[in-house]
C-alpha positions, 0 to 999 in steps of 0.5 A: 105227746111228742115222738118221731118215726122213720118213713122210707117212702111217702104215700097218702095215709090216715092217722087213727085218733081213737082212744084219744079224747080231744086235741089236735095233731101236728106232723113236721110242724103242719097242723093235720087237724083236730080230733074229738072222741065223739067223732064223727071221724076217727082218722085224720088225712095225711097227704104224702107231701107232709111225710119226709123220707127219713125222720118225721116228728109228730105231736099229739096235743091232748087237752084231756087225759088219755091212756094211749101214747101211740098212734097208728097209720092206716091205708083207708079212712075210718069215717065213723 
């Protein structure tokens, strides 16, 4: 999946990966990390410098099928 979103300011945040099966996430070409539905964590850390003011590109490389086609950013981690 590939998408864009706009950010007015940059803060440390967390990307929620539940409801996806297995894969990895790129944000503006930077590999945030891998996820797997069995965990242990349910979020990936997004450092503030990775977010640009204005348009940002996110790529979720899902190796299995997922019914979810959107991501959510949170202010706190979900470590499972």
